[in-house]
C-alpha positions, -999 to 999 in steps of 0.1 A, spaced: -348 97 -269 -354 63 -253 -327 38 -251 -329 0 -245 -309 -5 -212 -282 -31 -210 -260 -40 -182 -226 -62 -181 -219 -85 -151 -181 -88 -151 -180 -117 -127 -204 -140 -146 -192 -126 -180 -231 -124 -188 -255 -97 -202 -286 -87 -186 -311 -74 -210 -341 -53 -201 -365 -63 -228 -394 -39 -212 -375 -11 -223 -386 7 -257 -361 1 -288 -340 33 -293 -348 52 -326 -310 55 -333 -298 30 -358 -262 33 -345 -273 26 -309 -292 -7 -319 -263 -21 -340 -240 -14 -310 -267 -31 -287 -268 -63 -309 -228 -62 -311 -228 -62 -275 -255 -90 -272 -238 -114 -294 -202 -103 -286 -177 -130 -293 -201 -144 -319 -180 -143 -354 -213 -154 -375 -233 -121 -368 -236 -97 -395 -246 -60 -394 -247 -40 -428 -257 -4 -430 -277 7 -460 -283 42 -475 -304 53 -505 -285 67 -532 -310 96 -536 -327 102 -503 -303 108 -474 -337 104 -448 -333 67 -456 -305 50 -437 -311 14 -427 -295 -14 -413 -299 -53 -414 -287 -77 -388 -285 -115 -396 -264 -146 -386 -243 -158 -413 -251 -193 -427 -287 -191 -419 -298 -167 -444 -301 -166 -482 -278 -144 -496 -294 -136 -528 -327 -132 -511 -313 -103 -489 -294 -89 -518 -320 -88 -542 -352 -84 -517 -336 -60 -495 -302 -43 -503 -308 -37 -538 -344 -22 -535 -335 1 -505 -305 16 -522 -322 19 -557 -359 28 -549 -369 65 -556 -387 80 -524 -409 108 -529 -423 133 -504 -454 114 -503 -440 84 -495 -438 97 -458 -431 129 -440 -421 110 -406 -401 76 -399 -431 57 -392 -446 66 -427 -414 58 -444 -410 24 -424 -443 13 -438 -435 25 -470 -405 4 -471 -425 -26 -458 -452 -24 -482 -434 -9 -514 -399 -15 -513 -387 -48 -496 -396 -79 -522 -399 -106 -495 -433 -119 -485 -432 -128 -449 -425 -95 -431 -437 -89 -394 -431 -56 -376 -420 -59 -340 -409 -34 -313 -399 -61 -286 -362 -66 -280 -365 -102 -271 -385 -112 -302 -360 -93 -323 -331 -114 -307 -352 -146 -311 -355 -139 -347 -319 -134 -353 -307 -166 -336 -337 -183 -356 -320 -174 -388 -340 -145 -398 -330 -110 -409 -338 -78 -387 -344 -44 -404 -340 -10 -387 -347 25 -400 -327 54 -383 -352 75 -366 -378 47 -358 -383 28 -325 -391 -5 -340 -382 -32 -366 -391 -56 -395 -387 -91 -389 -380 -106 -423 -379 -143 -431 -350 -148 -453 -339 -180 -442 -319 -203 -460 -295 -231 -452 -285 -266 -467 -306 -294 -457 -304 -330 -465 -323 -341 -496 -355 -361 -496 -343 -398 -494 -357 -432 -485 -358 -438 -449 -331 -463 -435 -349 -474 -407 -386 -481 -425 -376 -496 -458 -402 -511 -479 -403 -528 -511 -436 -514 -524 -448 -479 -515 -436 -444 -514 -400 -438 -510 -399 -405 -496 -388 -400 -461 -383 -370 -437 -354 -351 -431 -339 -324 -406 -360 -296 -422 -393 -294 -402 -407 -271 -430 -400 -297 -458 -414 -325 -435 -446 -307 -430 -449 -301 -466 -444 -336 -471 -474 -344 -451 -497 -315 -466 -490 -330 -501 -506 -361 -488 -535 -342 -473 -548 -314 -490 -575 -306 -466 -583 -277 -443 -589 -299 -416 -552 -307 -413 -538 -285 -384 -504 -274 -375 -497 -261 -339 -464 -246 -335 -444 -240 -300 -409 -235 -289 -391 -259 -264 -361 -255 -248 -350 -227 -225 -316 -224 -247 -323 -241 -279 -358 -228 -284 -365 -256 -310 -394 -253 -330 -419 -281 -324 -451 -287 -345 -483 -305 -335 -500 -322 -366 -536 -335 -364 -569 -338 -383 -592 -314 -363 -622 -334 -367 -608 -369 -360 -583 -362 -330 -595 -365 -297 -598 -330 -278 -588 -348 -245 -558 -363 -258 -547 -334 -275 -552 -311 -244 -531 -335 -224 -505 -336 -249 -502 -298 -251 -501 -299 -210 -472 -322 -210 -454 -301 -235 -459 -271 -216 -444 -285 -183 -414 -299 -201 -381 -282 -187 -349 -289 -207 -324 -264 -218 -319 -280 -253 -339 -303 -276 -319 -322 -303 -342 -351 -310 -377 -363 -308 -364 -390 -286 -358 -366 -259 -396 -354 -259 -407 -391 -262 -390 -398 -228 -402 -366 -211 -440 -368 -219 -444 -406 -221 -466 -426 -197 -450 -452 -178 -416 -440 -179 -400 -472 -162 -416 -497 -185 -391 -510 -216 -420 -508 -240 -422 -476 -260 -455 -459 -253 -451 -433 -281 -444 -443 -317 -418 -433 -341 -414 -433 -376 -393 -415 -406 -423 -417 -431 -448 -394 -442 -473 -418 -450 -472 -438 -420 -478 -406 -402 -506 -395 -423 -523 -428 -420 -522 -428 -380 -535 -392 -383 -564 -407 -403 -571 -429 -375 -574 -400 -349 -538 -400 -336 -515 -369 -331 -480 -363 -347 -453 -343 -332 -424 -329 -353 -394 -309 -342 -367 -288 -362 -334 -308 -367 -350 -344 -363 -362 -369 -392 -383 -386 -369 -420 -378 -363 -438 -392 -330 -474 -404 -332 -495 -411 -302 -516 -427 -285 -495 -459 -294 -504 -496 -288 -488 -527 -287 -500 -541 -320 -481 -512 -339 -450 -528 -331 -459 -557 -354 -470 -534 -384 -452 -521 -414 -462 -496 -439 -457 -522 -464 -485 -540 -452 -511 -519 -465 -496 -517 -498 -496 -554 -507 -522 -584 -506 -539 -584 -473 -535 -620 -470 -497 -618 -474 -497 -590 -451 -514 -611 -424 -489 -639 -429 -461 -615 -425 -475 -600 -391 -482 -633 -378 -445 -644 -385 -435 -610 -366 -457 -621 -336 -444 -657 -336 -409 -642 -338 -413 -619 -307 -425 -648 -289 -398 -669 -299 -371 -645 -290 -382 -643 -255 -391 -678 -250 -363 -702 -265 -334 -695 -241 -356 -696 -212 -375 -728 -223 -340 -744 -233 -324 -737 -200 -354 -746 -181 -357 -780 -198 -322 -790 -200 -315 -780 -161 -349 -789 -143 -372 -809 -168 -353 -836 -189 -380 -858 -187 -399 -833 -211 -374 -835 -238 -374 -866 -260 -348 -892 -252 -328 -891 -284 -330 -852 -285 -317 -852 -246 -290 -878 -251 -275 -856 -281 -276 -826 -259 -259 -844 -232 -233 -857 -256 -228 -822 -268 -223 -807 -233 -198 -836 -219 -167 -814 -224 -182 -778 -219 -170 -768 -182 -199 -740 -178 -234 -746 -164 -263 -742 -191 -273 -707 -180 -235 -694 -181 -234 -708 -214 -267 -688 -225 -258 -656 -211 -223 -657 -226 -237 -666 -260 -262 -638 -259 -239 -612 -247 -214 -621 -278 -244 -619 -303 -256 -586 -289 -218 -572 -290 -218 -582 -329 -252 -568 -333 -240 -535 -318 -209 -535 -338 -227 -540 -368 -250 -512 -365 -219 -489 -355 -195 -495 -378 -195 -483 -416 -223 -501 -438 -196 -515 -464 -184 -537 -434 -209 -538 -406 -231 -566 -421 -199 -587 -429 -189 -584 -393 -217 -595 -379 -224 -627 -401 -188 -635 -403 -182 -629 -367 -212 -649 -355 -202 -678 -375 -163 -678 -368 -169 -671 -328 -197 -697 -327 -174 -725 -347 -146 -716 -325 -164 -715 -295 -178 -750 -299 -145 -766 -311 -127 -753 -281 -155 -765 -260 -166 -733 -244 -200 -740 -254 -220 -764 -271 -234 -767 -305 -271 -767 -293 -266 -734 -273 -251 -720 -304 -282 -729 -324 -304 -715 -298 -287 -683 -295 -287 -679 -337 -325 -687 -336 -331 -661 -307 -309 -634 -326 -329 -641 -360 -360 -637 -345 -354 -603 -327 -344 -588 -361 -380 -595 -372 -392 -567 -350 -368 -535 -348 -390 -515 -328 -393 -543 -300 -356 -550 -299 -346 -532 -266 -380 -547 -248 -375 -582 -259 -338 -582 -247 -347 -571 -213 -378 -594 -213 -356 -621 -223 -331 -620 -197 -358 -617 -168 -375 -650 -184 -340 -666 -187 -334 -657 -147 -369 -668 -138 -364 -702 -159 -327 -707 -142 -342 -704 -107 -377 -717 -108 -377 -740 -137 -407 -741 -163 -428 -727 -138 -406 -696 -135 -410 -691 -174 -448 -694 -173 -448 -670 -141 -426 -647 -162 -449 -649 -188 -481 -642 -167 -462 -611 -151 -456 -597 -185 -489 -601 -196 -502 -583 -165 -475 -555 -170 -488 -550 -208 -524 -551 -197 -517 -523 -170 -500 -498 -195 -517 -467 -208 -508 -444 -236 -523 -408 -231 -554 -427 -216 -558 -451 -242 -551 -491 -233 -517 -503 -246 -532 -537 -256 -563 -520 -274 -577 -545 -299 -561 -576 -281 -587 -600 -270 -615 -579 -281 -646 -594 -291 -657 -567 -317 -648 -578 -349 -636 -542 -363 -615 -541 -333 -593 -570 -347 -593 -561 -384 -560 -542 -381 -541 -560 -354 -522 -591 -358 -543 -596 -390 -547 -573 -418 -585 -571 -432 -591 -560 -467 -594 -523 -470 -631 -526 -481 -640 -542 -448 -621 -520 -426 -649 -492 -426 -644 -485 -390 -616 -465 -373 -599 -479 -340 -619 -478 -308 -613 -451 -284 -584 -436 -308 -610 -427 -335 -640 -423 -312 -648 -389 -323 -656 -401 -359 -658 -438 -360 -666 -442 -396 -640 -442 -425 -671 -448 -449 -708 -451 -445 -708 -490 -454 -684 -519 -467 -677 -516 -502 -668 -547 -513 -654 -553 -553 -683 -557 -577 -683 -589 -594 -690 -589 -630 
């Protein structure tokens, strides 16, 4: 009788498992083995079951408490095994008897036979149930998972006035179901893999086989295969490990909680990446103009959606420019400021002890502290702290002559315009500081040179081989119909260039509204 060998190193308090050895035929040996593997684990459950009429049928199930459906195990495994009337023709040897149990007795659909110890260990920690039969050197891997998950709710980060209200939760299977409900087509593919040497987190690639670029898909799978990390808790880990340009402040991979956004991007030829335990899905390739797009833009009138997008673009430009331009004009180029405005600024700054650059950094830092505090404290008081704190501190700072009133206005406008683009909050803060320093040292010339450096940096970025500035400055009308503007649906009959190059046509020809 073959036995699986296992040795214990007392110095390291670790077990060395020889998974190449065949499994033991003895049920007692296998249960003892799993007790040693999962020693000091109070959630491991081992149950020995015997048939009421046939002593040949002595079985055992192993599972982790809290990760299984108790009713499913009771009614699908335990009760059928104990009450089934086995006959002589059901099997004269353990192998035939195990096949009878798998095909006729157990009332659970997802069952896989396995004879590898490492697969069985992975199944147990993954929430599945292992079934052993005394006398048979193998096991059944039964999917009886069941644990509490958060209900499907509206995403807190991508709220929309119009459109679907469903958002992803922490269950990978639930998230894939939300996608499948919207794309009932065999062209939709799900490819699973495990990442994390210790956590073994299940990840899934989602894409449309006839639309996604094979080169991008192959590159993504290669990068995922090269990821070396012991645990994976969120898609943010992967986004940082597989992205292009790791030192750029701009995101090279998109992120969303909305299944409708994921589906719309896959229909353009992009690939989505989801993991177990995270409500955020990654989408790639990712281009710069996506920072200014919202899912609601596609559910409202295209003219109003275009207006909103232009507001976001202008807001991003103002967010990085207002402090830098103000410091440059007040410090170096007063002749460019209208006389009355310059006199008003000078009067407000008469009793302020700090130079303009110190004022700017002080107020911007206070604003970011209030923003971060508002985001971290409970929602019931977060908004009040942000608004009241800004008003009270700003007014108090002006009355105490620590800062000037114009600087409070400048910082207030900067903060409000930053909130227009939540996806760009981090990059805008970094770019704003760099432009502010350039304006302080070199005046208005430093500001323009900083803008030029920003444009060069953005033009040099790539996301999985696709230009980050795709659609910006293009001369093809179809390339700019879903960028800073949103063309009507009947006029967007081509997919984005490069990303959807495998199948560019959404439909054969434009289908404008028929006039009656």
